[in-house]
Residue frames relative to the residue before (quaternion, step in Angstrom):
aa qw qx qy qz dx dy dz
M 1.0000 0.0000 0.0000 0.0000 0.00 0.00 0.00
A 0.2844 -0.7559 0.5700 0.1509 3.56 -0.86 1.00
T 0.1058 -0.7776 0.6189 0.0339 3.51 -1.10 0.81
T 0.3434 -0.7198 0.5651 0.2113 3.55 -1.07 0.75
V 0.0771 -0.7782 0.6229 0.0187 3.54 -0.94 0.94
R 0.3319 -0.7377 0.5515 0.2037 3.58 -0.86 0.94
V 0.0233 0.7714 -0.6343 0.0463 3.53 -0.93 0.99
E 0.6360 -0.5029 0.4117 0.4162 3.53 -1.29 0.32
D 0.6381 -0.5518 0.3762 0.3832 3.58 -1.15 0.61
W 0.6567 0.5190 -0.3249 0.4403 3.59 0.94 -0.83
V 0.6200 0.5317 -0.3432 0.4637 3.60 1.12 -0.67
A 0.6537 0.5055 -0.3110 0.4695 3.58 0.93 -0.90
A 0.6506 0.5101 -0.3185 0.4638 3.59 0.97 -0.83
A 0.6527 0.5064 -0.3131 0.4686 3.58 0.95 -0.86
L 0.6399 0.5221 -0.3239 0.4615 3.58 0.97 -0.80
R 0.6507 0.5061 -0.3131 0.4716 3.58 0.95 -0.87
E 0.6510 0.5261 -0.3147 0.4476 3.57 0.98 -0.87
V 0.6764 0.4773 -0.2963 0.4763 3.60 0.85 -0.97
A 0.6541 0.5163 -0.3155 0.4539 3.57 0.90 -0.92
G 0.6652 0.5034 -0.3018 0.4615 3.58 0.96 -0.84
E 0.6529 0.5219 -0.3083 0.4542 3.58 0.96 -0.90
E 0.7674 0.3716 -0.1802 0.4904 3.54 0.98 -0.88
G 0.3972 -0.7401 0.4622 0.2843 3.58 1.26 -0.13
R 0.5407 0.5955 -0.4050 0.4348 3.56 1.07 0.79
P 0.5731 -0.5709 0.4454 0.3837 3.57 -1.19 0.40
I 0.6133 -0.5583 0.4125 0.3768 3.57 -1.15 0.64
G 0.6196 0.5617 -0.3466 0.4248 3.60 0.97 -0.78
K 0.6616 0.4960 -0.3064 0.4716 3.59 1.01 -0.80
V 0.6022 0.5417 -0.3504 0.4702 3.60 1.08 -0.72
I 0.6653 0.4940 -0.2962 0.4750 3.57 0.95 -0.91
E 0.6320 0.5347 -0.3319 0.4523 3.62 0.93 -0.86
D 0.6881 0.4800 -0.2836 0.4644 3.58 0.87 -0.96
A 0.6400 0.5146 -0.3261 0.4682 3.59 0.99 -0.80
L 0.6550 0.5015 -0.3130 0.4707 3.59 0.97 -0.80
A 0.6364 0.5170 -0.3322 0.4662 3.59 0.97 -0.81
R 0.6503 0.5032 -0.3175 0.4724 3.61 0.95 -0.84
Y 0.6406 0.5231 -0.3217 0.4610 3.59 0.95 -0.84
Q 0.6692 0.4969 -0.3061 0.4599 3.59 0.89 -0.91
K 0.6390 0.5168 -0.3229 0.4694 3.60 1.03 -0.78
E 0.6568 0.5016 -0.3098 0.4700 3.60 0.93 -0.88
K 0.6415 0.5202 -0.3163 0.4667 3.57 1.02 -0.82
F 0.6242 0.5380 -0.3312 0.4597 3.59 0.99 -0.83
W 0.7116 0.4544 -0.2711 0.4623 3.59 0.75 -1.05
A 0.5968 0.5396 -0.3712 0.4635 3.61 1.05 -0.61
G 0.6458 0.5158 -0.3101 0.4699 3.58 1.04 -0.77
V 0.6262 0.5288 -0.3313 0.4675 3.58 1.02 -0.82
H 0.6746 0.4934 -0.2964 0.4622 3.58 0.87 -0.96
A 0.6476 0.5111 -0.3181 0.4671 3.59 0.98 -0.80
D 0.6443 0.5219 -0.3192 0.4590 3.58 0.99 -0.81
F 0.6693 0.4813 -0.3050 0.4769 3.59 0.96 -0.82
A 0.6214 0.5275 -0.3481 0.4630 3.59 1.02 -0.71
R 0.6434 0.5122 -0.3129 0.4752 3.58 1.00 -0.82
L 0.6508 0.5133 -0.3095 0.4660 3.58 0.98 -0.87
R 0.6701 0.5046 -0.3000 0.4542 3.58 0.93 -0.89
S 0.6325 0.5599 -0.3404 0.4130 3.59 1.07 -0.65
D 0.6922 0.3761 -0.2546 0.5609 3.59 1.27 -0.31
S 0.3156 -0.8063 0.4640 0.1872 3.58 -0.08 1.30
V 0.6273 0.5277 -0.3518 0.4520 3.61 1.00 -0.67
A 0.6759 0.4789 -0.2894 0.4796 3.59 0.90 -0.93
W 0.6440 0.5252 -0.3258 0.4509 3.59 0.98 -0.82
N 0.6644 0.4935 -0.3042 0.4717 3.59 0.92 -0.87
S 0.6242 0.5288 -0.3295 0.4714 3.57 1.05 -0.74
Y 0.6340 0.5237 -0.3107 0.4766 3.57 1.03 -0.85
Q 0.6580 0.5072 -0.3051 0.4656 3.58 0.92 -0.90
D 0.6339 0.5222 -0.3260 0.4683 3.59 1.02 -0.80
E 0.6541 0.5119 -0.3116 0.4615 3.58 0.97 -0.85
I 0.6286 0.5203 -0.3359 0.4704 3.59 0.98 -0.80
A 0.6587 0.5123 -0.3132 0.4534 3.58 0.86 -0.94
Y 0.6306 0.5447 -0.3312 0.4426 3.59 1.00 -0.79
F 0.7596 0.3943 -0.2126 0.4716 3.58 0.84 -0.95
E 0.5181 0.6499 -0.4223 0.3618 3.61 1.17 -0.33
G 0.6881 0.4752 -0.2850 0.4685 3.58 1.09 -0.59
G 0.3638 0.7660 -0.4688 0.2470 3.59 1.25 0.07
S 0.4201 -0.7217 0.5021 0.2249 3.53 -1.04 0.81
M 0.2493 -0.7387 0.6083 0.1490 3.52 -1.10 0.79
D 0.3053 0.7881 -0.4873 0.2197 3.56 1.30 0.19
G 0.8086 0.2404 -0.2062 0.4958 3.54 -0.84 1.02
L 0.6713 0.4963 -0.2995 0.4619 3.60 1.25 -0.08
E 0.3046 0.8002 -0.4794 0.1923 3.58 1.26 0.18
N 0.7684 0.3636 -0.1917 0.4906 3.60 0.96 -0.81
E 0.4562 0.6694 -0.4590 0.3649 3.58 1.24 0.26
P 0.4994 -0.6345 0.4767 0.3477 3.60 -1.03 0.65
P 0.5564 -0.6156 0.4273 0.3590 3.60 -1.09 0.61
F 0.5659 -0.5984 0.4472 0.3488 3.53 -1.21 0.58
Y 0.7686 0.2247 -0.1235 0.5861 3.58 1.03 -0.83
T 0.4914 -0.6100 0.5172 0.3449 3.54 -1.19 0.51
P 0.6567 -0.4974 0.3623 0.4360 3.61 -1.16 0.32
D 0.6390 0.5215 -0.3305 0.4588 3.62 1.01 -0.75
E 0.6551 0.4991 -0.3139 0.4726 3.59 0.98 -0.81
E 0.6325 0.5206 -0.3331 0.4669 3.59 0.98 -0.78
E 0.6477 0.5163 -0.3162 0.4625 3.58 0.96 -0.88
E 0.6499 0.5156 -0.3117 0.4633 3.58 0.97 -0.86
I 0.6550 0.5042 -0.3098 0.4699 3.59 0.94 -0.87
R 0.6636 0.4943 -0.3075 0.4698 3.60 0.93 -0.86
A 0.6459 0.5130 -0.3233 0.4638 3.61 0.99 -0.80
E 0.6538 0.4972 -0.3163 0.4746 3.58 0.95 -0.82
H 0.6216 0.5342 -0.3341 0.4655 3.57 1.02 -0.77
A 0.6635 0.5011 -0.3050 0.4643 3.57 0.92 -0.89
R 0.6397 0.5090 -0.3270 0.4741 3.62 1.01 -0.79
A 0.6825 0.5105 -0.2863 0.4377 3.56 0.99 -0.83
E 0.5382 0.6505 -0.4076 0.3479 3.59 1.13 -0.51
G 0.5976 0.5655 -0.3669 0.4341 3.58 1.08 -0.58
G 0.7839 0.2643 -0.1382 0.5445 3.59 1.03 -0.75
G 0.7123 -0.3515 0.2389 0.5585 3.58 1.23 0.25
D 0.3368 -0.7778 0.4930 0.1960 3.55 -0.58 1.08
L 0.6299 -0.5777 0.3905 0.3420 3.53 -1.33 0.30
G 0.7018 0.4161 -0.2646 0.5141 3.57 1.16 -0.40
R 0.8228 -0.1594 0.1450 0.5259 3.54 -0.66 -1.12
């Protein structure tokens, strides 16, 4: 189902320009922009949650203890199980972790 959305003239012009440059429909440009926005919003929330956790030393130490406990977990017998994340998702998570290290990493 198609829906009409009113936008400022400059937004419509920018959408037409990007769509023309990339040879894609305007709807696909909007879909991709929304997906990127949602991903950025998600990671901003993750970073805010970790900052909040770090600000409470008791909670942070408890979190670190829990990580240490599970780090020794055995993967024995799971060699033929499919991965939880796709390779692309793992790469994205690792890249976000690396970006976050400058302002505080996601783990320890």
